[in-house]
Structures are given as C-alpha cells and as structure tokens.
N, C-alpha and C positions, 0 to 999 in steps of 0.2 A: 574751659573754665579759665580765668589768670588769677595767679594768686592771690592776688588784691582782693578781686570779690568774692573768692571763697573765703577769706577771712574775712570779710563783710557780711557776707549771707552766716558765718558761724556766730558772730556779733551779736546776728540780728536773732539766730534763735534763741542764745544765752539769755539777750533781753524779753524774750516772751517767756520764757520759763522763768525767769526772774518776777515778775509781773506775775503768772500763777500762784508764785509761794508767797508774794508779799515781800520777796524782796524790794522792791521795783513800786513806786504805785504811777499812773500816768493821771496829768491835771491839765484842766483847761487854762493854760496860762499861757497865751500869745507871746512871744518873743519881742520885745521892746523896738525888735531890728527888724521885725518882721510887720507890715501894715497890709497886705493884702486879702480878699475875701477866704483865701483858703482857707486862713489861719483856724476860723470856727469850725472848721471841719477835722484838726490836729490836737491831740492829747501830748503835752509837755510830758517827757519822761524821768524822775526823780527817783534818785536810791534815798537808804535809810538815813541818810545824812544829810539831808537835804540839798543835792546839791545834782543839779542839770544833767543829764545825758547827752550825750552826740547819735540819740535819736528821737522821734515823734513817734506814735502812733495815729492810723487813720478812725476817722470814730465811721468813718462810714464801710470799711472791708474789716478793718481792728490788724492789718498787716504793718508789719515793724517797719517804717524809713529812717536812712540815713539822714542826720541835718548837723550839719555846722554852721556858723556864722560867715565863716571863710571861701564855705563851697559855692555860697549862693542858694534863692528858693527854686531856680525853676524845675526840678525833676523833681518835687513834692509837689509843686504847683499843678502839675502836667497831671502826676496821678489823681489830685483830690477831681481835676477836671475830669477825666475819665470814669471815676467813681460814681460822680453825679451824672454824669451820661447815661452810664448802664445801671443807673436808680431811678432814673425818668422814665428808660426805655421800661423796665419791669413796673413800673405804676401804671403806663399808659397800656402795658401787655397781658398783663396777670389778672385774670376773670375768676371767681369763684368755685368754676369749675374743675378751672386749674390747679388750681389748688387740692381739692379734690382726688383730680387725679394724678396727682405728681408724683413722680416716678419715685423710688426710692434709689434714685444711682448714687454711686460709691464718689466719693469727692478725690480726686487723683491729686497726690500731694506734688510740690514741685519736682522734685527729686525724680519719681516716678516719670512725669513727665518728660523731664532730661534724657533720661535712659532711653524709653521710646524715639525721641529725637535723634540721639546717638545711635541709635537701631538702625531709623532708617537713613541716615548719612551715612552709614556703611553699607548698606544693603543698595543705596545708589549708584556708590565707590565704586563696588566689588563687582555687581553685576552692570554697571556701565548702562543706570535708570535714568533717565528725564527725573526732574526733582518732582512734576506736578505731577507723578505717577500716586503721590500719597493722594492727591483730589480723585482720582479715580472713584466711577462708584466697584466696581469690580475689587477694586483692592481693600476698599474698605470694607465690603463684604467679605473678603479674607479673613482680614483682618477681626471683625466681627462673630463670626465664625470660632475662630481661635478662644475668643474671649470667652464665647457662651462654650465652651468644652473646658475652658477652665474653668469658670463661674462652677456649671455642673458639678466636676471632683476635685473641687477646691477643699471642701468640706471633708475629705478623705484621708487629709495630713498624710498622704503617701509624698514619695519622693518625686519632684519634679520632673514632666518628659522628657525626652529631647525633642529637639527639630525633625532628628531622623529617622523617629520614630508616631512623626504626625503628618511630615508632608512627602506627594505619593511621586510615582516614577515620573519619568517627563512621557513616557510609554502608557502609562495609565491612564494619564490625563488627556492626551489624545483620545482615546479612545472611550472616556467619560465624554470628550466635545461630541463627539459623532453618537452617542446616543442622546445626551442633554439635545442636538439639534435636532434629533430622527422625532421624541419628544414633543416642540415647539412645530417642529410640522406639522404632525398629526393638529396640533395645540391652534395653529395659526388657517389651517383647512377646514375647521371643524369650524372655525370664527368666523370665514370669510360664507362658508354655507349658510349661515344663519344669517350673516349681513346683507348678504348680494339679496338674500329675496326680499330685502325691504329698500332695495334699490334699484332702477330702471335701468342705468347707463354704470359704466364705470371707467378710468382713464388703466392705460398700460402706459408707462416711458421706459426705454430701453436704449441701448448705446453700447457700444464697442470699447476695450483698453488694450492696448499694449502693454505687458510687462519688460519695463526695459531692458529687466536682467536676462528674461529668457529670450524674448521676443513674442511670447508665446500670447494668441489673442484672447480675451475675456468679452462674456456677452454679457449682460445683467438685467433681469426683469423686473418692475414694480408694478404695483396693482394699486390704484389710486380712486376714492369715492368718499363720498360723506356720510359720516352716524350722527343723528339726534342736528346739534350747533358746531360739529367740528369734521374736522379736514382728515381721512387716516391715509397711511400710505406705511406697506408694506414691500418690504423687500423678498420675492417669491422666487430665486434663485441668483447664482454667481457661479458662472461656470468657463472651461475654456472649449475654444469655439477649434476644435480640428479638423472640420471640415472648412474646405475652401469658402471662401465669403460672398456668398453668390447672391441676389435675393433669392429665389426659391428653397437654399440651404438656410437662408434666415430667418423666412417667415415658417420653414417647417418646426426649426428646433424651437423658437418663440409659443407656438402652436400646440409643440408638444409639452410643453413647460405648463402652461395654463389650463392645459388638459389634466396633467397631475393635481391642479385643485382644483378638480371637476368643475373648469369653469371653459364652457366650452365654446369656441369663437366664432361656432354660426350659429349661438342659441340668444348669449346673451350681447346686446350693444355696449360696443365697444369705442373706442373715442384711442389712436395710438402718437402717442408724442414723442417726436424723433430730433432728429441735428437732422442738416440736409445732407448727409453720406448718400450717395446713391443706391447704394447694397438696401440700408430702409428706405429711401422712398421707395423705389422701383418695388421692393420686396411689398410695399404696402397699399400697392395701386389696387381699387377697389376695394378697399377699406377706409373708412374715417379716418381721415389721416391730418394731424398739427405736425408745423414744425416746430423745434427749439426756437421760441421767442428771442432768448437768449444767444444761443446759438448766431440767429439771422442778424442782431445785432452786432454781434463780434467781426460779423461775416462784411456786415456793412462797414463799419471805422478801417477794415486793415483793405477792402477793395480800395475804398477813400482815399489811403494813405496812397496805393500803390497808382493812383489818378492825377499825384500831385508829386511831382517829382523833389523839388525844391524843399517837402514836407520829407521826404524819404531824408535828404540828405541832414535835415534838422535833427531827427531821429539818432541817423547815426552818430552826428557828432556827441549827441546825447550819451549816446551810448558808448562810445569812446571815452568821453569825461566819467563816467560811473566805473568805468574797468580801468582809468589809471587808478581812482580812488579804490579800487579792489585790490588789482597786481600790489601798489604802494603800498597796504595796508594801510593805510590812512584815512580808512573810515570812521574809526573808532576817535578821532579827530574833531568831527561834526557832531552838533547835537542830536541829528538824526541822519540812519546810514543811508545813502541813495541806492537808488534800486534800480536792474539791469531789466530793458524790456524783454520777454519771453513771448514769444509769436504766440503760444498754445495758452498761455494763460488768457482771462478776460481782463479785459483795461490795465493790462501789462504797460503801454502806453502814457496811460495818464496817470498811473503810478510812479511814474520813472520820470514824467514833466513836474508833481506835483513833489517828488522826494529835492527833486533840480532847484522848482524856486522857492524852498523853506530855506536851503542849503546856499542860493549863490553867493553871497556876501563871504561865508566861511570860505566856501570854493575860490573865491575869487585872491582871499589872504593869503588861503596856502597855497595857491600856483605862483602867487609875487614871490610867496619867500622860497620857492623850490625855482622856482625861473622857471614856470612852464603855462607862462601865460597863454600859450598860446591855442592850449587845449580848447579858450573861452572864447576864441576871435569868432569863430564860426556858430557861439551857439547866443541868441537875439534872448535877451533876458525877456523881454516884454511879448516877444511872442509865445514862450515859452510860457509864459500866465496865464497869457489872452486863451493857446489853442489848451490848455489844463482847464480852466476855466467853462471853456464850450464840451468837452470831452466829460468834465464830472459829473453832469444831468445824464451822460448814459452808462456811467456807472451805477448812477443811484439807481435808473429804471431797472440795469442788469440786478442791483441787489435786492430792488422791491418784488421784481418778475419771476425768482428764482424759488423764491417760497414754497415751500408743497405743505405746511400745518394752516395755511388761509387758503381763500380764495383768490389765486391772480385773473385766470381769464378772463374777468371783466376790465380788468386796469390795461390790458393791451392796447386797447384804441384810442383810448384819451393818450395813454402813454406816448403812441405812436406819432398822434398829433401835437402833441407838446413837445418832439423832437423834433418834426418835423418846423413848426416855427422857432426852433430856437436855432433853425439854420438859417435862417433871414437874416441880411446884411445890416449890419450896422453902417454909420459913416465915418466912424475913426479907425473901424475892421484894417490889421494889414490883410495887403494884396494876397499874402500866402493864405491869409485866414478866411477869406474872402474864395479865393479859390477851393480851398478845403472844406468850407461851406457846403458850396454850391456842388460839389462830387457827391458826399455825405446823403445828401438831400435827392440826389438822383438815386443811391446806392438803394436808401430806405424806400422806394417806391420798389429797387428791383427784385431785392433781398429780404423784405420784409413782407410774407404771405397771408394778408388777412384772407379771413373765410369768415361764411355766415355766420359758423358759433361762436368768432368772438363778438360781434355786433350784436347777436343774440344776450349772450351771459354782456354784455354791455347795456344792454336794455333793464337787463335786472336787476341791475344799483339802480334804486327811486328813482336820486337826481341825473342821470342819464338817459331816462324811458324815453325819451321823445327821440333821441335819437338828429337834436336839432341843427346838428352840422353837416346832417346829409342832407341830399336833395332828393322832393317828392317821393320819387319814382324807386330809388334805392332804397329809402325807407319804407315803403311798404311793400318791396320785396323783403326786406328782413323781417317785417311781421307778417308776412307770408309761409313763411322759412316758420315764423315760430311754432303759428299753427298746426303746419305738415309735423312738426317735431313729436308736439302734444298728441298726436295720432300716429306716428310711427313707432311711440314710447308707450303706445296702451296709458295713456293720462287722461286722456279723455271719456276712455268708454267705460273708466274706473269710475268718473264724475258724472257718469249720461245720465245715474236714475235720479241725480242730487239737486234740486233745483233751489236756488239758492237768491234769494232777494236780501239789498239789503241796503237800509237808509245810511248808514252810520254817515257821520263825517269827522277826518282826520285833521286832527288841526295842523297847518303848515308852515308852523313859525318855524325860524331856521334858528339853532342853538348858535350860541358862540363858540369859534373854533379853538381846540383845545395845539398842543404843541407837537403834541406828537404825532396827529394825525393831519397836519399843516398840509403836506406837498399831495396826498394823496388825496383830499377833499378837495382843495382848489383846484388839482387836475380834472376831477371829475367834473366840478361845476363849469369849470370853464370849457369841458369839451360838450356841456350840455347845452352853452349856448344862451339866449334867451330865451327865457322860462317862461311859455305861454300860459295865458289863464287854463285850469282845470275846472273842471266840472263833475259834477253829480249822475250825470245822463248815466242808466242800465241800457244795456248790450252785448253783447258774451263776456265772456273775462276780461282778456285781451283789451279789449276798448275799456270795460272797465278799470282794470287797472292805467292806464292813459289816460284818464280824463278824472278821476278820482284824485282828489287832492291828499296828500300823501307827506312824512317827514320823516327824514331819517336823521338823526342824530347821531354826535360823533361817538354817544355811549355803547352805541348797539353795534354789533359787526355786524356783517351781509348775512349769513345766514340765522344769526338772532333773532333778526329782524323778520326776514320771509316764517321764519317760525311762530313768531308773534301775531304774525299776517295771513297764517295760513287757514285761518276759518273764513277770512271775506275773499281771499285770492286762492283756493284750494288746488289748481290745477298748476296756475302760475309758481305756487311755491312747493309742489312735486317738481318739479322742470327744475327749478333754482337749485335747489336739492341735491340735483341730478346731475347737471353741469356744471356748476359750481365747485366739485369736487374732482375735475378734470386740472391740471396743471396746466399754465403757459408754456412751463419750460422743461424738460428734460432732467433739471440738474439734482434730482434726483441720485441719479446714474452717477453723475461727477464728485457726488459725496457718500458713494457706494465704493467707486474705484479710488478714490482719497482713502476711503479706509482699507481698501486692498492692499495699496502701495504701503501703506502701514504696517501691515503684517508681512505683505511680501517686501521686507528689508533686503540690503545687498547681501548681507548674510545670512539669510531665510530662503535662499530661492530653490532649497528642495521639498519646500511644503508643498503637499501634494493638493491639489486645486480642490478637491471632495472636502478636503479640509480647511480649508479657506473659505470654500460656500459655507459650512457646517457655522465654524465663526462670524459669517456676518447673521447666519439665521438667529443665532443667539443674540447679538447686539440687536434684531428687530426688539428685542423685550426687557433689555434693558431699565427700560422704565417701569415698568409693567410689577 
C-alpha cells in the first residue's frame, strides 16, 4: 500500500473514533455542489466547531469515505451503487429460516484480510504457483482445516504454533494420499455394487495417453451409467501400460481392472466407447463397441483438409503468420492472441482461423509498419472467415457431444444430419470452400460410424421418436432392434406380469424456446421432420409410445421426462435410463489425461505411476 493510501486509511480510522466518542457528528446535509441521487445515502461529517470535514459516512454500510469538492464524486457514487446492489440482493435472498439459522461468523477486518492476501502473494511467488490456486477446492479445504484448528485451540491463550509444527513432511503426504485413495477405492467399489444392481447396462470408456516427458503409455478406464435422473461417471483406474499395446493385452488389462471392482464383463451388459485406434477397435471385436464421435469428427476434418491441397497451403500460410507474431513477440500488441494450429488438438484449425479473422486489420497495420506485408499475400481474408464459419458448427457439435454429465447418445444422429446439411454448397461459396465441403461430406460418411444404438437413443427423445428422415424399411429395423434390446436386457421379462392400460391423454402443445437450449432443440426438431398426427391406440408399449400424443418442454431434461412417464411407458423408461447413461464420446478419458498432464509436469516426472492413479482417484470425490 502506498504512503498516501496508508495516510488516508489512518485518517478514516481517526474520523470513525471521533464519531464514536462524540467529537464529530454526521448529518444528512447534502453538498450544494453535488446533486446526484446517491447523496441521500450519505452523511456529512462535522467537527465541534461546525466545520465540514473532507469525509462522508455511508448510511448503508457505515463506512467512512474520503470526499472533497476538487476530487469529484465518482468514487463515492460508485460505492453507494455497490451498497445498494448488495442490499437489494440481501432483501431478495434473506428468509426467516436464514435469519434463524445464521451462523455466528467472525467479521474479518480489512487489515486481517490484507495480511492473508499478502501471505497468498508470497506463497505464489515463493513456490511459483498459479494465482488461481486460491480458488481450488483443495486449497480452500486446507485453509479451512487450519482455521478450524486455530478456532479449537484459540481459547487456550498459549503461544501461537509455528507452521513447521503443523505442516507435514512430503513423504507423509505421499503415504496419506495412498491411504485416502484406498479408502475411496473401497467406497467406490461399495457404491458401484449398490448402483449396478439397479441398472441393466453400463458404459466403459477407455483410451491411451503418452507422457511426453518419459514416453510412457498410460491407459485409463472410466465407468458411465444413470442414477435416478443423473448421468454418473467415475474413473476406475489409470496406469502405466508396460506391455506391448496389442489388442489382446489391452483387452485383458481392461477386463482385469473391471474384475477388481467386481464387474464381470461376461455377466454385465457393457458398451465400450473408444477412439478409432486399431488396438482398441480390434481389441473389442465381439463386444458391443461404439467409436467416439468427437474423434470421428476430428478425423473427418483432418482427412477433408488432406483432400484439398489449396486449403493445406492456406493453413500453412496462416500458420506462418501466427508463428511470425509469436517469434517476434508482438502477439501482445493485438486485442487477442493469434492461436497456432495443433494437429492433436480438436478444432484447432477453427481456433486459428477465428483468431486471424478477429485480428486481421490489426495484423495488417502491424505488418505494414514492419514492412512485412508479404506474410498476408497468401491469406485470403474472406476465405478464412468463410471456412471458420463452416468449421464453427463442427466445434459446437464436438462441445455438445463431449459432455459426460448429461445424455449425449441421442444427439449423435441429429447432429450428424445437421453437419451433412451444412456441407451443401451456396451460390456465393469460394471454389476452395466448395471443394472442402464436398470432401468433408464424403469423410462424414466414411469416418462416422452410426449404429442402431445411436438411432434407438434418438428414438428415445420424444420429438424424434418417429425417425421421419429414415426410409420405412430402416426405421422398422430400428424399432425391431429396440424390441430385441429390451428382451436382451431382461426388461420385458421384468414387466411381463404387469398388464398396463392407460387412457390418459397428454397435451402436445409446444412450449416457447429458451435461449439456452435453442440449438439442441432446433436440431432435434429439424431431424424429426414432418410430424405425423398421433393417436392413442392401444398396442405394445413401443407402438403406444410412437402413437401417443406427448410433449417435451425445454424445462425438462430427457432423464427427468422419462422418470415422469415411467408409469405410462415402464419398459421404455428403463431402456432410456439404461442406454442414455452411455456417452457418445470418450472425452472423459481426455479430461483424465489433462489432469494427469497437470500432475506429471516437466519437473515432476519421477512421480510413481501408482501415486498418479491415487491422486486421480481422490479427484473422483472432490465434489462429494
């Protein structure tokens, strides 16, 4: 804090003390030079000789504020505005229960909070940690534990303990991580035994990752299923794969890990979700296997680029432009940084084109000043913008389908058709964009592997239940597969003793669109095609579902909708809660590997692989 600020704070404290002992008084007398509405929330400070002091007191929070005519009123008006907003929020949120249950929290003074801020600044500087570490749940847990300890022994009035006497040795932390993770593994095993008794089918996603520092290959296995109205995901194991990465070795290792959680692959109905790697694809031959839709889309775009030589040249020119800014350290002169294309990163081409289109004018000006305009000769601005716009839909789809906390399997087919439609050429498209769209359309057919499970999941979304875009024979084949899967999973046998008839009619009025779900709902309705007239005829449950008038509002989640209609369609509700727990992508594995990369940093390569798995296991329960 600067000397002037320290002096101001000292004077404010003196004013507050004099107000308390009666030497100063605070009166509601607005200044003749200030006419803002904020003035009614301020009290002017007078001394005993009736002279105004260069301070005012806020009526809302009782804080002392520095005030003089020469300095203006922007600071105090901003302070009053914030106080009014806080008081409005408190009025809206406070209830009688909140007042009755209000904890006796200690009010932390400004000086005390400042000392903590200084300590955090020194912690980040001394130990070279990110400033965002103070937002981490683990750091907050550590601080709260220290506060609780201080509160427990604070009444003892003894000397303050040193940090050395409280903080453990790193070896002790490592051993404790191992013990905690073992407790969590047991907890997860018990949890899965209870949950998996209620589900008919689970999803297992898996993938390989190579540690760039040691070139060790890591394998991760995750389990996915539905619990009530929620999608549940847990990482089961992440380990170094020391054997040769053959399909047999991979399958054996995965089955061994599943067995350690009492998940017998021969007894449970399992859908495996992996990328397009030959090891994983061949390893799960004979098993129900889905290819990660996000990997398929990434492969589609990369192969589409390879089929367009001129687009490859445009990408190279853009890459050179971005590299030039990075090498010359002039990125900071732009409103936003230019982003390089990284082949292993999804949607990287889109991000590079977007960064260039946003900064093109600034790049032009800077290159002109540096006499380096030749870097822009091969960069067609309009073409970059058009290609970026075309790729933006692929990025949106990747983000939507990479979720693992909400159902995504039912979205694959509608989004696929939406992408196919986006590949249709417009009259004003550049020749290169026409070629690229044609190549991408061809690659979508080659690289995206749609199965009957994708169509069944789409049928379980009420708006697209009739699969209007399919021909009659294929649609009937999907409905047949739906009946077969209900028999395979034992759903029909479970309800064979129950005869259920219903004459209830459900309103089919469409609710207004909400901005948050407009893209998802639009694409589902677009795929649904022309809606045929529904009826309420009685037949088997699937036929009733297809013919019954039903509504799906934007306020409903898909699993919540099926939970509400489980009495009307009991078998299909079980199928929905079973199948929609399986993700459309293996993006969960990518997130685990991202965490692994944060743990195995360049200066931390000697960490044992078991410790890495232990730390990731503990992260499973960070929100519990």
